[in-house]
C-alpha positions as CSV (number, residue, x, y, z in Angstrom):
1,X,28.6,-32.2,34.7
2,X,29.5,-31.6,31.0
3,X,26.8,-34.0,29.9
4,X,24.2,-32.2,32.0
5,X,25.3,-28.8,30.6
6,X,25.0,-30.1,27.1
7,X,21.5,-31.4,27.8
8,X,20.5,-28.0,29.2
9,X,21.9,-26.3,26.1
10,X,20.0,-28.6,23.8
11,X,16.8,-28.1,25.8
12,X,17.2,-24.3,25.6
13,X,17.9,-24.5,21.9
14,X,14.8,-26.6,21.4
15,X,12.7,-24.1,23.4
16,X,14.1,-21.2,21.4
17,X,13.4,-23.0,18.1
18,X,9.8,-23.8,19.0
19,X,9.2,-20.2,20.2
20,X,10.6,-18.9,16.9
21,X,8.5,-21.3,14.9
22,X,5.4,-20.3,17.0
23,X,6.0,-16.6,16.4
24,X,6.5,-17.3,12.7
25,X,3.3,-19.2,12.5
26,X,1.4,-16.3,14.2
27,X,3.0,-13.8,11.8
28,X,1.8,-15.8,8.8
29,X,-1.6,-16.3,10.3
30,X,-2.0,-12.6,10.9
31,X,-0.7,-11.8,7.5
32,X,-3.2,-14.2,5.9
33,X,-6.0,-12.6,7.8
34,X,-5.0,-9.1,6.9
35,X,-4.8,-9.8,3.1
36,X,-7.7,-12.3,2.9
37,X,-10.2,-9.8,1.4
38,X,-7.8,-9.6,-1.6
39,X,-5.9,-12.9,-1.9
40,X,-4.5,-15.8,0.1
41,X,-1.9,-16.5,-2.6
42,X,1.3,-17.4,-0.8
43,X,3.3,-14.6,-2.4
44,X,0.8,-12.0,-1.1
45,X,0.9,-13.5,2.4
46,X,4.7,-13.6,2.4
47,X,4.9,-10.0,1.2
48,X,2.4,-8.9,3.9
49,X,4.5,-10.7,6.6
50,X,7.6,-8.9,5.4
51,X,5.9,-5.5,5.4
52,X,4.4,-6.2,8.9
53,X,7.9,-7.0,10.2
54,X,9.4,-3.8,8.7
55,X,6.5,-1.4,9.4
56,X,7.3,-0.7,13.1
57,X,10.8,0.5,12.0
58,X,9.7,2.5,9.0
59,X,9.7,6.3,8.9
60,X,7.7,6.6,5.6
61,X,5.0,4.1,4.6
62,X,3.3,4.1,1.2
63,X,0.2,1.9,0.7
64,X,-1.0,1.2,-2.8
65,X,-1.5,-1.2,-5.7
66,X,0.7,-2.5,-8.5
67,X,2.0,1.0,-9.3
68,X,3.4,1.1,-5.7
69,X,4.5,-2.6,-5.9
70,X,6.5,-2.1,-9.1
71,X,8.1,1.2,-8.0
72,X,11.5,1.2,-6.4
73,X,11.0,2.5,-2.9
74,X,13.3,5.5,-2.2
75,X,15.7,5.0,0.6
76,X,14.1,5.4,4.0
77,X,10.6,4.4,2.9
78,X,8.6,1.2,2.9
79,X,6.2,0.4,0.1
80,X,3.2,-1.9,0.6
81,X,1.8,-2.5,-2.8
82,X,-0.5,-5.2,-4.1
83,X,-1.0,-5.8,-7.9
84,X,-4.7,-5.6,-8.9
85,X,-5.9,-4.5,-5.4
86,X,-8.7,-2.0,-4.9
87,X,-9.1,0.2,-1.9
88,X,-11.6,-2.3,-0.6
89,X,-9.1,-5.2,-0.9
90,X,-6.4,-3.6,1.3
91,X,-8.5,-1.7,3.9
92,X,-7.9,-4.4,6.4
93,X,-4.1,-4.7,5.9
94,X,-3.8,-0.9,5.8
95,X,-5.5,-0.6,9.2
96,X,-3.2,-3.2,10.7
97,X,-0.1,-1.5,9.3
98,X,-1.1,1.9,10.6
99,X,-1.8,0.4,14.1
100,X,1.8,-1.0,14.4
101,X,3.6,1.9,12.7
102,X,3.8,5.6,13.6
103,X,5.5,6.4,10.2
104,X,4.4,9.1,7.8
105,X,1.7,7.4,5.6
106,X,0.7,8.1,2.0
107,X,-2.3,6.3,0.6
108,X,-2.1,5.8,-3.2
109,X,-5.1,3.7,-4.1
110,X,-8.1,3.8,-6.5
111,X,-7.1,3.1,-10.0
112,X,-8.2,-0.6,-9.8
113,X,-11.5,0.6,-8.3
114,X,-12.3,2.1,-11.6
115,X,-12.3,-1.2,-13.6
116,X,-15.9,-1.9,-14.7
117,X,-16.0,-5.2,-12.9
118,X,-14.8,-3.6,-9.7
119,X,-17.0,-0.6,-10.0
120,X,-18.7,0.0,-6.6
121,X,-18.4,3.6,-5.8
122,X,-20.1,3.6,-2.4
123,X,-17.9,0.6,-1.3
124,X,-14.8,2.3,-2.6
125,X,-15.7,5.6,-0.9
126,X,-16.3,3.7,2.4
127,X,-13.0,1.8,2.1
128,X,-11.0,5.0,1.4
129,X,-12.7,6.7,4.3
130,X,-11.9,3.8,6.6
131,X,-8.2,3.8,5.6
132,X,-7.9,7.5,6.3
133,X,-9.5,7.0,9.7
134,X,-7.4,4.0,10.6
135,X,-4.2,5.8,9.5
136,X,-5.1,9.1,11.2
137,X,-2.0,11.0,12.2
138,X,-0.3,14.3,11.6
139,X,1.8,13.0,8.7
140,X,-1.0,11.5,6.6
141,X,-1.3,12.1,2.9
142,X,-3.7,10.8,0.2
143,X,-2.7,10.9,-3.4
144,X,-5.1,11.7,-6.3
145,X,-5.4,8.8,-8.7
146,X,-3.0,9.1,-11.6
147,X,-5.0,8.2,-14.7
148,X,-4.7,5.3,-17.0
149,X,-3.6,6.1,-20.6
150,X,-6.5,5.4,-23.0
151,X,-5.6,3.8,-26.3
152,X,-2.4,2.2,-25.0
153,X,-2.6,-1.6,-25.2
154,X,-3.4,-3.9,-23.5
155,X,-4.9,-2.1,-20.5
156,X,-5.4,1.6,-21.2
157,X,-9.1,1.3,-22.0
158,X,-9.9,-1.0,-19.0
159,X,-10.4,1.9,-16.6
160,X,-13.3,4.2,-16.4
161,X,-12.2,7.9,-16.5
162,X,-15.5,9.1,-15.1
163,X,-15.1,6.8,-12.1
164,X,-11.5,8.1,-11.7
165,X,-12.9,11.6,-11.6
166,X,-15.6,10.7,-9.1
167,X,-13.1,9.0,-6.8
168,X,-10.7,11.9,-7.1
169,X,-13.4,14.2,-6.1
170,X,-14.0,12.1,-3.0
171,X,-10.3,11.9,-2.3
172,X,-10.2,15.7,-2.4
173,X,-13.1,15.7,0.1
174,X,-11.3,13.3,2.5
175,X,-8.2,15.6,2.3
176,X,-10.3,18.7,2.9
177,X,-11.7,17.2,6.1
178,X,-8.1,17.2,7.3
179,X,-7.6,20.8,6.2
180,X,-5.3,19.8,3.3
181,X,-5.4,18.7,-0.4
182,X,-4.5,15.5,-2.1
183,X,-1.1,15.0,-3.5
184,X,-1.7,16.2,-7.1
185,X,-1.1,14.5,-10.4
186,X,1.7,16.2,-12.3
187,X,1.5,17.0,-16.0
188,X,1.9,13.7,-17.9
189,X,3.1,13.5,-21.4
190,X,1.9,10.9,-23.9
191,X,3.6,7.5,-23.4
192,X,3.8,7.8,-19.6
193,X,2.7,4.1,-19.4
194,X,4.0,1.0,-21.2
195,X,0.7,-0.9,-21.0
196,X,-1.9,1.8,-20.4
197,X,-1.7,1.7,-16.6
198,X,1.8,1.0,-15.3
199,X,4.4,3.7,-15.6
200,X,7.5,3.8,-17.7
201,X,10.7,3.7,-15.5
202,X,11.2,7.5,-15.3
203,X,7.6,8.2,-14.4
204,X,7.6,5.4,-11.9
205,X,10.6,6.8,-10.2
206,X,8.9,10.3,-10.1
207,X,5.7,8.7,-8.8
208,X,7.6,6.9,-6.0
209,X,9.5,10.1,-4.9
210,X,6.3,12.1,-4.9
211,X,4.5,9.6,-2.7
212,X,7.4,9.0,-0.2
213,X,8.7,12.6,0.0
214,X,5.8,14.9,-0.9
215,X,7.5,17.8,0.9
216,X,10.1,17.9,-1.9
217,X,7.3,18.7,-4.3
218,X,5.5,21.3,-2.3
219,X,3.2,19.1,-0.2
220,X,-0.3,20.6,0.0
221,X,-1.0,22.6,3.1
């Protein structure tokens, strides 16, 4: 009897292990599909899997690029950031995240779209519009693109300010369709970045707070 019981326990443990491995394989497959337009690098797939697991339990979700990736997410928020990503790169993963999560969402994308070799305004406009449609909900915010800092090496001159202005105008249009305004760019003093695009710690902290808790900064009506 004891031997039979032990065999049953081993069988059950084996089944549970295979089910777990199967679910894990599905999770990584979905993650790879979601991030494929941007990168199939293992670290991006793993990050996506982690965010997908956490998203259904999040109350505040911020979707962005390296500025979001490098920021420390305030307590109670989940940051999904991909270094170097344009709005076109993360439109698929954004749609998936917004389907599985009913959290407040802030979209903070666009600076990488302004790089000369990524410059495709119609495609960027289409991607931003798609993200806003996929994430449609009462608590949806879109942030204006914070500028790069020209003259600051090595990256400050790698972003087109005219393209930034053009995309910010379209972001304002997207917000207006919802009867609101984009989350604004606050006054920035010289030296707000350490490399022309990524923020110094104090500014990065402020950036994260504004994205995660816009109501603390007078969220636009």
